[in-house]
Every structure is written in C-alpha cells, then in structure tokens.
C-alpha positions in Angstrom: 191.3 166.6 113.1 189.9 170.3 112.9 190.7 170.4 108.8 188.8 166.9 108.9 185.8 167.9 110.6 185.7 171.0 108.8 185.6 169.8 105.7 183.5 166.6 106.7 180.9 168.8 107.3 181.1 171.4 104.5 180.8 168.1 101.8 177.9 166.7 103.8 176.4 169.9 103.5 176.8 170.3 99.8 175.3 166.5 99.1 172.8 166.7 101.2 171.5 170.2 99.5 172.3 168.1 96.3 170.3 165.6 97.3 167.2 167.3 98.6 167.0 169.6 95.3 167.6 166.8 92.6 166.7 163.7 94.1 163.8 163.7 97.2 161.1 164.3 95.3 161.5 161.8 93.0 160.5 158.3 92.4 164.2 156.8 91.9 163.6 155.4 94.9 166.8 152.7 95.3 168.8 155.5 93.4 168.4 157.9 96.2 169.2 155.3 98.8 172.3 154.5 97.0 173.3 158.3 96.5 172.1 158.7 100.5 174.8 156.0 101.8 177.7 156.8 98.9 177.3 160.4 99.6 178.0 160.3 102.9 180.9 157.8 102.8 182.7 160.1 100.6 182.1 163.5 102.6 183.9 161.4 105.6 186.5 160.1 103.5 187.8 162.6 100.8 189.7 164.7 103.1 192.1 161.6 104.2 192.5 160.7 100.1 196.1 162.3 98.9 196.1 163.6 95.3 199.6 164.2 93.5 200.7 167.5 94.1 201.4 169.7 90.9 205.0 170.6 90.1 204.4 173.9 90.0 203.0 174.1 93.1 205.6 174.3 96.0 204.7 174.3 99.5 206.3 175.5 102.9 206.1 173.1 106.0 205.3 175.8 109.1 205.8 174.5 112.2 203.7 176.8 115.1 204.7 180.1 116.0 206.5 180.3 119.3 206.8 183.2 122.1 209.7 183.8 124.0 209.2 186.5 126.7 211.5 188.5 128.7 211.5 186.1 131.3 213.6 183.3 131.2 212.3 179.9 130.1 208.6 181.5 129.5 208.3 180.2 126.0 204.9 179.4 124.4 202.8 177.8 121.0 200.5 180.4 121.4 200.5 180.6 125.3 202.2 178.4 127.8 203.4 175.1 126.9 200.8 173.1 129.2 198.3 175.5 128.1 199.7 174.7 124.3 199.6 171.1 124.7 195.9 171.4 126.9 194.1 173.3 123.7 196.3 171.1 121.3 194.5 168.4 122.5 191.1 169.4 123.5 189.4 169.1 119.8 190.6 165.2 120.1 189.5 164.9 123.6 185.8 165.9 122.7 185.8 164.3 119.3 186.7 160.8 121.2 184.3 161.8 124.1 181.4 162.2 121.5 182.3 159.1 119.6 182.3 157.1 122.6 179.0 158.1 123.9 177.2 157.6 119.9 178.6 154.3 119.8 178.1 152.8 123.1 174.1 154.0 122.8 174.0 152.3 118.9 175.1 149.0 120.7 173.6 148.7 123.8 170.2 150.0 121.8 171.1 146.9 119.1 171.7 144.7 121.9 168.8 145.7 123.6 166.5 145.1 120.6 167.8 141.5 119.3 167.2 140.6 123.2 163.9 141.7 123.2 163.3 139.9 120.1 164.8 136.8 121.2 162.5 136.7 124.1 159.2 137.1 122.3 157.2 134.4 121.3 157.9 134.0 117.6 156.7 131.3 114.4 158.3 131.2 110.9 157.0 131.9 107.5 159.8 131.4 105.2 162.9 133.4 106.1 160.6 135.5 108.5 160.4 135.8 112.2 157.1 137.0 113.2 156.4 138.5 116.8 152.7 138.7 117.9 152.6 140.8 121.5 149.5 141.3 123.3 150.1 144.9 123.6 149.6 147.9 121.2 153.4 147.6 119.8 153.4 149.4 116.3 153.9 146.9 113.8 158.2 147.1 112.8 160.7 145.4 111.3 164.6 144.6 112.7 166.5 142.6 109.9 164.4 139.4 110.1 161.8 140.1 112.4 158.8 141.8 112.4 156.3 142.4 115.0 152.9 142.9 115.0 150.9 144.3 118.0 147.6 143.3 119.2 145.3 146.2 118.1 142.6 145.0 116.0 142.9 144.5 112.5 141.1 143.1 109.5 142.9 140.1 107.3 143.3 142.3 104.6 145.0 145.5 107.1 147.1 142.6 108.6 148.2 141.9 105.1 149.4 145.3 104.2 151.1 145.6 107.2 153.4 142.3 106.6 153.7 142.9 102.7 155.0 146.3 104.4 157.5 144.8 106.9 158.6 142.3 104.5 159.7 144.8 102.3 161.9 146.2 104.9 163.5 142.7 105.7 163.8 141.4 101.7 165.8 144.5 101.1 167.5 144.6 104.2 166.7 148.1 105.2 168.6 147.0 108.9 171.7 146.8 107.5 171.7 150.1 105.6 170.2 151.9 108.7 173.0 149.9 110.9 176.0 151.2 108.9 174.3 154.9 108.3 174.2 155.0 112.1 178.0 153.8 112.5 179.4 156.7 110.5 176.9 159.1 112.0 178.8 157.6 115.4 182.3 158.7 113.7 180.8 162.1 112.4 178.5 162.2 115.7 179.0 166.8 115.3 177.9 166.5 111.6 174.4 167.9 111.7 173.9 167.2 107.8 174.9 163.1 108.6 172.0 162.8 111.0 169.9 164.2 108.3 170.8 161.7 105.6 169.6 159.2 107.9 166.6 161.0 108.4 166.0 161.0 104.5 167.0 157.1 104.0 164.6 156.2 106.6 162.1 157.8 104.5 163.6 156.6 101.3 163.2 153.3 103.2 159.3 153.7 103.9 158.8 154.9 100.3 160.2 151.6 99.2 157.8 149.8 101.8 154.9 151.7 100.4 155.8 150.6 97.2 155.7 147.2 97.8 152.3 147.3 100.0 150.4 148.8 96.8 151.2 146.8 94.2 148.1 146.5 93.5 146.1 149.7 92.8 143.3 147.8 94.5 145.5 148.4 97.8 146.1 151.8 97.3 142.9 153.1 98.7 142.6 150.7 101.9 146.5 151.2 102.7 146.4 155.1 102.5 143.3 154.9 104.7 144.8 153.1 107.0 147.9 155.6 107.0 145.6 158.8 107.5 144.4 156.6 110.8 147.6 156.1 111.7 148.7 159.5 111.4 145.4 161.1 113.3 144.9 158.7 115.7 141.8 157.7 114.3 140.7 153.6 114.7 144.4 151.6 114.4 146.7 149.9 112.8 149.8 151.6 112.9 152.3 150.5 110.1 154.8 153.5 109.8 157.9 151.5 111.7 158.1 155.0 114.0 158.2 156.8 110.9 156.7 160.8 112.2 153.5 161.3 110.9 154.1 164.6 109.7 155.8 163.0 106.6 152.4 161.2 105.9 151.9 163.8 102.8 155.2 162.9 101.5 154.3 159.0 101.1 150.7 159.7 100.0 152.6 162.0 97.1 155.1 159.4 96.7 152.8 156.4 96.5 151.1 158.5 93.8 154.3 159.7 91.8 156.0 157.6 88.6 159.4 157.9 87.8 160.9 160.7 85.7 162.5 160.0 82.3 165.8 161.8 83.2 165.6 161.2 87.3 168.8 159.1 86.9 170.8 161.7 85.0 170.5 164.0 87.6 173.0 162.5 90.0 175.4 163.4 87.1 175.2 166.9 88.4 176.5 166.1 91.4 179.7 164.9 89.8 181.4 167.9 89.1 180.8 169.2 92.9 182.5 166.1 94.4 185.5 166.8 91.8 185.7 170.1 93.6 185.7 169.0 96.7 188.5 166.7 95.7 190.4 169.0 94.5 189.7 171.3 97.6 189.9 169.4 100.2 192.2 166.5 99.9 195.8 166.1 101.1 198.4 167.0 98.5 201.1 163.9 98.1 203.5 163.0 95.8 203.2 160.8 92.7 204.1 157.3 93.3 206.9 156.3 90.8 207.7 159.5 89.6 210.7 160.7 90.3 210.7 164.2 87.8 207.2 164.8 89.9 209.0 163.8 93.2 211.8 166.4 92.4 209.9 169.4 91.2 207.8 169.1 94.3 211.0 169.2 96.5 211.9 172.5 97.8 215.0 173.7 99.0 215.3 176.5 96.0 218.7 177.8 96.8 220.9 174.4 98.0 222.5 172.2 95.8 220.0 168.8 95.6 219.6 166.5 93.3 216.9 164.0 92.4 217.9 161.0 94.9 218.5 163.8 97.5 215.6 165.6 97.2 214.2 168.1 100.4 210.4 167.5 100.9 207.6 170.0 102.6 204.8 167.1 101.6 205.7 163.9 103.3 203.6 160.6 103.8 204.6 160.6 107.2 205.9 163.9 108.7 209.1 164.1 110.9 208.5 163.4 114.5 210.5 165.3 117.4 210.9 162.9 120.7 207.8 163.2 122.7 206.1 164.8 119.5 205.0 168.8 119.6 204.2 168.9 123.1 208.1 167.2 123.6 209.1 170.1 121.0 207.9 173.1 122.6 208.9 171.7 126.0 212.4 171.9 124.3 212.3 175.3 123.6 210.9 176.4 126.4 213.7 174.9 128.9 216.8 176.2 126.1 215.8 179.5 124.5 217.3 182.3 126.9 216.1 186.1 125.8 219.6 187.3 125.1 220.7 190.2 127.5 221.9 192.4 124.6 218.1 192.1 123.0 216.5 193.2 126.2 219.1 196.1 127.4 218.3 197.4 123.9 214.6 196.6 123.9 214.8 194.4 120.6 211.9 192.2 120.2 210.1 190.9 117.0 209.8 187.4 114.5 212.8 185.6 113.8 212.4 183.0 111.0 214.9 180.2 111.0 214.9 177.2 108.6 216.4 173.8 108.6 215.8 170.2 107.3 215.4 167.2 109.0 217.9 164.8 107.8 217.0 160.9 106.5 218.8 159.6 110.0 216.5 162.5 112.3 219.6 165.0 112.8 218.7 168.8 112.1 220.9 170.3 109.5 221.2 173.4 107.0 219.9 175.6 110.3 219.6 179.5 108.6 217.7 182.3 109.6 216.0 183.9 107.2 214.5 187.2 108.5 216.3 188.6 111.6 216.2 190.9 114.1 219.9 190.8 115.6 220.1 191.6 118.9 221.6 187.7 119.6 218.3 186.7 118.8 219.3 185.2 116.2 222.2 183.0 116.9 219.9 181.9 120.2 217.6 180.6 117.6 220.0 179.1 115.7 221.9 177.5 118.6 218.9 175.8 119.6 217.8 174.4 116.4 221.2 173.3 115.9 221.2 171.4 119.4 218.1 169.7 119.0 218.3 165.9 119.4 217.4 163.2 116.8 214.0 163.2 115.4 212.2 160.5 113.5 212.6 161.0 110.2 209.7 161.6 107.5 208.9 158.9 104.7 207.3 158.8 101.2 206.7 155.5 100.2 208.3 153.9 103.3 211.7 155.4 102.5 213.1 158.1 104.8 213.7 161.5 103.4 214.9 164.7 103.8 212.3 167.0 105.0 212.2 171.0 105.6 210.7 173.1 107.9 210.3 176.6 108.9 210.0 177.8 112.4 208.7 181.2 113.5 209.7 182.9 116.9 208.7 185.8 118.3 210.5 187.7 120.6 208.8 190.0 123.3 209.1 192.3 125.9 207.0 193.5 128.1 204.9 197.2 127.7 
C-alpha cells in the first residue's frame, strides 16, 4: 500500500511537471486534455504492472524481522504483536477513510447537482436542455444541461455564453471532470492529482473560449465580457466557476496559435515513462518462458530442476494461517529464549531460510547465520513446526517459495 502511494505521488508529480513545462503554454488543447487524463491513469496503474524479471537478477524474499526478548513470549515485529499489527494496518485504515470521504463527497455533489437541474424549468434546443433562473446564478453546464442566470445581458452576449457552454457540452467535458474526480478520490492523498484536475478544467475553458471566439469580430466583446466578470464590473459571468486569477492566461491562450512542433513535445515524456516503468513496476516471471523461470528461481545450493524450482518472486505470495498477524502471533506464543543463552548473555540475530512447498508445508529449514546458545535450534524448531501455509502461485500453479526470516534475540541491559 505505502509503496503504491509513494510511487503514484512521484510519478504524478513528474508527469504534471512535464505538462507544465512542455504543453501548458501551447495551444494544442485537445492533446493537453488527453495527456492530463492519460498521465494520471498511467501514474496510478504503473506500480501494479508486473515486468519480466531479468535472469541475471536474483532476489531474496525477506520476512519482517522478529525480536525475541528475555521474557517468555515477548516477540515482536518492530514492537509487540498487537502494536505491529495495528501499525501495519494504520496506512490501510487511513487510506480507506480518505477514499470513503472523497467518494461520498463526489457522489453526493453529483446527485445534488443532477437533482437540482431536474427541478429547474427547462426547454430543449436540439440535444441541449436550457435552464433560465431568476437569480444571479453564473452560467454553467453539466452534461447536456446549461444554466443561465437572470443577470442582464444583450442578445450578442447571450449568444457568446451559449457558444461557450455549448462547447463544454459538445466535447463532453463533464465526463472528463467526473472521470478525473473519481481518480482523484482513489489517490486523494496525492496533491499532484488535484493539480492535474485543476489544469484539465483550465484546458476545458480554453477550448470553450476558442469555440466562442471563432469569429474574429466576437473576440473583442468576448474579452470585454471576461474582463467585467473578473473585475466585478457590469454583468455576464461565463467562467463556469473558473477563478478570475486565470483571466490573463485565458486571454493569452485566445491570442496564441499552435506551435509548429508542439505535438512532438509529448515524445519527451516517453523516456520518463520508461524509467518509471523499469524503476517502479513489480518484477514478475516471464509468462511461458521456462528458461527465464528457472534462472529467476533461487536456491543456489539446492539441487532443483526447472520443473521443481524455488521462487522468491511469485504472482500470489504464500500466506500463513491468519496472515502476517497470525504468523507473528504464532511466533510470540512459540519461541522461548533458551536458558543457556540467558546464562551466557548471548544475544544477536539468527537468520533462517526455509521453503514453503507446493502443498503448503515448510521444508529445507536451515540456519544461514547463527549465534549459538541454543538460539539457532530454537528458531529451527519453531520454523519446522509451522502449520501449513497457503502455497504461492505463478500463472495459477502452486510453486515452491523460499523465505528468509531474521530473528533477533535481545537481553535487557
């Protein structure tokens, strides 16, 4: 969970920075729109992609360290079992809470907007539903609904407003906003995702501005209307709740033309995406490649064949009964600090390696680094006495998976 959150924030920040540097000042508006949505999707999903693991790379599947104190039953994964379990669950609890709140706000807001618009008096113009209100509501659009308040407007200004809001409807901008808002709910902790949403709304406004000013004769009155809205002079709000601080950007964009090589700038992002993929994707065994699978299998001093390989990287990890919390509870209830080690003041770390077989049993348990005093034998005793795990799987098949378990024996000072 934490790994995914960190990688998502890093990738989104880099992709957003690339947008601000390469495209935000260019008039390739549809390209900018596609880039912002695609970049956020990529940043959210690339850490979940599994790439083939190079044969030369061999990993070690390491379980969390275990601390054994002098008091019987005092075993912890960085603390007491209850504290370790609570600490491990805390990020998930915080994430789910944030996701629930953000999603609820989006659903309630969308439902409230749709309900309000359905209650408004409306008339149809083609596929549009126009709503004329008797208050000072700013013109806005939501899907095929366009709302115009009762502020005084000339006929020409009203046509500009309808052209602006009609472009939002024609390009289905509401679907963009709903999609990206949904993604922002999933990554509610990511500030760059919300900045991408802000910039996407800006692109929507640029596209609507361009449609409203297709005629050069409409440019001057349209800018005058924008100016009155920004300064509070006169009437005619057409910014769809877009903050007036962006007025200069909107006017600058209306006066720009597409740069000749603007579209090629996006190619500069391809190396960045490749680096993110290589650095952030989970390793996986190449599907259908037995030679790579054999090379990725670990157990250098074990005599195994291709059909009986021992893996450290699998698609579905083995699971101890009760999960990690169950594993450390089992260790807490089982490991005893040897009396000989207590008398001789022996303390330190024991590193044990074992294999979870295809049927879930534990085998090949051996001490890689010991400290003596009976500690090595105690760890081996507990590992060999483990109940059956759920076996690990690759491409749906149960496989042998190797783990390393560090156990630290500690005496009070």
